[in-house]
C-alpha positions as CSV (number, residue, x, y, z in Angstrom):
1,X,50.1,35.2,148.7
2,X,51.6,35.3,145.2
3,X,50.9,38.6,144.8
4,X,52.5,40.1,147.6
5,X,54.9,37.7,147.0
6,X,55.6,39.6,143.3
7,X,55.0,42.9,144.5
8,X,55.3,45.4,147.2
9,X,51.8,46.9,147.0
10,X,48.3,44.8,146.4
11,X,45.1,45.4,145.1
12,X,42.4,42.7,146.2
13,X,38.5,42.3,146.6
14,X,37.0,39.3,148.0
15,X,33.6,37.9,149.3
16,X,34.4,37.7,153.3
17,X,36.5,41.3,154.4
18,X,37.0,44.6,152.7
19,X,38.8,44.8,149.4
20,X,42.2,46.0,149.8
21,X,43.5,48.9,148.0
22,X,47.4,49.6,146.9
23,X,48.3,48.4,150.6
24,X,51.9,48.0,151.3
25,X,52.8,44.4,152.7
26,X,55.8,44.9,155.3
27,X,58.4,43.8,156.2
28,X,59.4,42.5,153.0
29,X,61.2,38.8,152.3
30,X,64.9,38.3,152.6
31,X,65.0,35.7,149.7
32,X,64.0,36.4,146.2
33,X,61.5,35.1,145.4
34,X,60.0,33.9,148.8
35,X,59.9,30.0,148.7
36,X,56.1,29.1,148.5
37,X,54.8,25.3,148.8
38,X,51.3,24.7,147.8
39,X,49.7,22.1,150.2
40,X,47.8,19.1,149.0
41,X,45.4,16.7,150.5
42,X,46.0,14.2,147.5
43,X,42.7,16.1,145.5
44,X,43.7,16.0,142.0
45,X,42.4,19.9,141.7
46,X,44.7,21.1,144.2
47,X,47.6,19.3,142.3
48,X,46.5,20.7,138.7
49,X,46.4,24.4,140.6
50,X,49.8,24.1,141.7
51,X,51.6,22.8,138.7
52,X,49.9,25.2,136.8
53,X,50.6,28.1,139.0
54,X,55.0,27.0,139.0
55,X,54.4,26.2,142.4
56,X,56.6,23.1,144.5
57,X,54.1,20.4,146.0
58,X,54.0,19.2,149.8
59,X,51.5,15.8,149.4
60,X,50.3,14.6,152.5
61,X,49.8,11.0,152.6
62,X,48.3,10.2,156.2
63,X,46.1,7.2,155.4
64,X,45.2,4.3,153.1
65,X,48.1,3.0,150.4
66,X,50.4,5.2,149.8
67,X,51.2,4.1,145.9
68,X,48.0,5.0,144.5
69,X,48.9,8.7,145.6
70,X,51.6,8.7,142.2
71,X,48.6,9.8,140.2
72,X,48.5,12.9,142.1
73,X,52.4,13.5,142.0
74,X,51.9,12.9,137.9
75,X,48.8,15.2,137.6
76,X,51.5,18.1,139.5
77,X,53.8,17.2,137.0
78,X,52.3,17.2,133.7
79,X,50.9,20.6,135.0
80,X,53.7,22.1,135.6
81,X,55.2,20.9,132.0
82,X,51.7,22.1,130.2
83,X,52.9,25.2,131.6
84,X,56.1,26.0,131.2
85,X,57.3,25.4,134.3
86,X,60.7,23.3,135.2
87,X,60.9,20.4,137.1
88,X,63.8,22.6,139.1
89,X,61.3,25.1,140.0
90,X,58.2,22.6,140.7
91,X,59.6,20.1,143.0
92,X,57.5,18.2,145.1
93,X,57.8,16.7,148.9
94,X,56.1,14.1,150.8
95,X,54.5,14.5,154.0
96,X,53.9,11.1,155.9
97,X,53.2,10.3,159.9
98,X,55.5,8.0,161.8
99,X,57.3,6.8,165.0
100,X,60.3,5.5,164.9
101,X,62.4,2.9,168.0
102,X,64.9,0.5,168.0
103,X,63.3,-2.2,167.3
104,X,59.7,-2.7,165.1
105,X,57.7,-4.2,167.9
106,X,58.4,-1.5,170.3
107,X,57.6,1.3,167.7
108,X,54.4,0.0,166.7
109,X,53.6,-0.9,170.3
110,X,54.4,2.7,171.5
111,X,52.9,4.7,168.5
112,X,49.3,2.8,168.9
113,X,47.8,4.3,171.8
114,X,49.1,8.2,170.9
115,X,47.8,7.7,167.3
116,X,44.5,5.7,167.9
117,X,43.3,8.5,170.5
118,X,44.4,11.1,168.0
119,X,42.3,9.5,164.9
120,X,39.2,8.8,167.0
121,X,39.1,12.2,168.0
122,X,39.1,13.5,164.5
123,X,37.1,10.4,163.6
124,X,34.4,11.3,166.0
125,X,34.2,14.8,164.8
126,X,33.8,14.1,161.1
127,X,32.0,10.8,161.5
128,X,34.6,8.2,159.9
129,X,34.5,4.8,161.7
130,X,36.5,3.6,164.8
131,X,40.0,2.8,164.9
132,X,40.7,-0.3,165.3
133,X,44.2,-2.2,166.1
134,X,43.8,-4.1,162.8
135,X,42.9,-1.1,160.8
136,X,46.3,0.6,162.5
137,X,48.0,-2.5,161.0
138,X,47.4,-2.4,158.1
139,X,48.5,1.0,157.9
140,X,52.1,0.1,159.2
141,X,52.5,-2.6,156.8
142,X,55.6,-1.4,153.7
143,X,52.3,-0.8,151.4
144,X,50.5,1.8,154.4
145,X,50.7,5.3,155.1
146,X,52.2,5.3,158.1
147,X,55.9,5.2,158.9
148,X,56.3,3.1,161.9
149,X,59.4,0.7,162.5
150,X,63.0,0.6,163.4
151,X,65.4,2.8,161.4
152,X,66.3,0.0,158.7
153,X,62.4,-0.3,157.8
154,X,61.8,3.4,157.5
155,X,65.2,3.8,155.5
156,X,63.5,0.9,153.0
157,X,59.9,2.6,152.9
158,X,61.5,6.1,152.4
159,X,63.7,4.4,149.7
160,X,60.8,2.7,147.8
161,X,58.2,5.7,148.1
162,X,61.2,7.5,146.3
163,X,61.5,5.0,143.6
164,X,57.7,5.5,142.5
165,X,57.6,9.1,143.2
166,X,60.9,10.5,142.8
167,X,59.8,13.2,145.0
168,X,62.8,15.9,146.2
169,X,61.7,16.4,150.1
170,X,60.4,13.9,152.4
171,X,59.0,15.2,155.9
172,X,58.6,12.4,158.6
173,X,55.7,14.3,161.2
174,X,56.4,12.8,164.0
175,X,54.3,13.2,167.5
176,X,51.1,12.4,166.4
177,X,49.0,12.3,169.9
178,X,51.0,11.8,173.2
179,X,53.6,10.0,172.9
180,X,56.2,10.2,176.1
181,X,58.6,13.0,175.8
182,X,61.8,10.7,176.2
183,X,60.0,7.7,174.1
184,X,60.0,11.1,171.1
185,X,63.4,12.2,172.1
186,X,64.7,8.7,171.0
187,X,62.8,8.8,168.0
188,X,64.2,11.9,166.8
189,X,67.9,10.8,167.1
190,X,67.3,7.7,165.3
191,X,65.9,9.5,162.7
192,X,68.8,12.2,162.3
193,X,71.8,9.7,163.2
194,X,70.5,6.3,161.5
195,X,68.1,6.8,158.6
196,X,68.5,10.6,157.3
197,X,72.4,9.4,156.6
198,X,71.3,6.1,155.0
199,X,68.9,7.6,153.0
200,X,71.1,10.4,151.9
201,X,73.8,7.9,151.1
202,X,71.7,5.5,148.9
203,X,70.3,8.0,147.1
204,X,74.0,9.5,146.6
205,X,75.1,6.2,145.4
206,X,71.8,4.8,143.5
207,X,72.6,1.9,145.8
208,X,69.9,-0.7,146.0
209,X,67.0,-0.9,148.6
210,X,68.2,-2.8,151.7
211,X,66.7,-6.1,152.7
212,X,64.0,-5.4,155.4
213,X,65.1,-7.1,158.4
214,X,63.0,-10.2,159.4
215,X,60.1,-8.7,161.4
216,X,56.4,-9.4,161.1
217,X,54.3,-6.5,160.8
């Protein structure tokens, strides 16, 4: 992919298909260079490779405690610096799963059945343990990987994670599983009308992280 980006014709050979000998790749990208981000599931090797190649990294944090992924971001940045790539050329994005509703309990209860059904399918395919309500509740705490709650809680969690990672982009993946359409539209609207403006305002003014609303998770 990097070779295709850098030149019009490509020579390549591998193990699973016939070689490519001087073939052109069309149409050419409008942007120069075409932005290519490396996706990482949290392995040190992928972060190291992305930094060494001078590629931005999208780090997927979909389970466990999100703070433990700080070392992966550090590896990417150290590799980029070692290979003389600038921070501007190697930004970091965080990608997480979540759901938003007007109040915390509604968000938790709406997201739980859809998320659990999806995770149980994956668990059966990969031999993982069964997703339980206790395990789910652990993931939606301030230290857990899932961004589920009211707009204010999501704002707070994004800002806290930014203090730790200093990342350049945050991607909230809504819609895991089978959430009703009306609730999904409402979550998208809350994200765009309340969460994003609040996060941008706080980061622009270096405002302190707002206090969490008094709802027990």
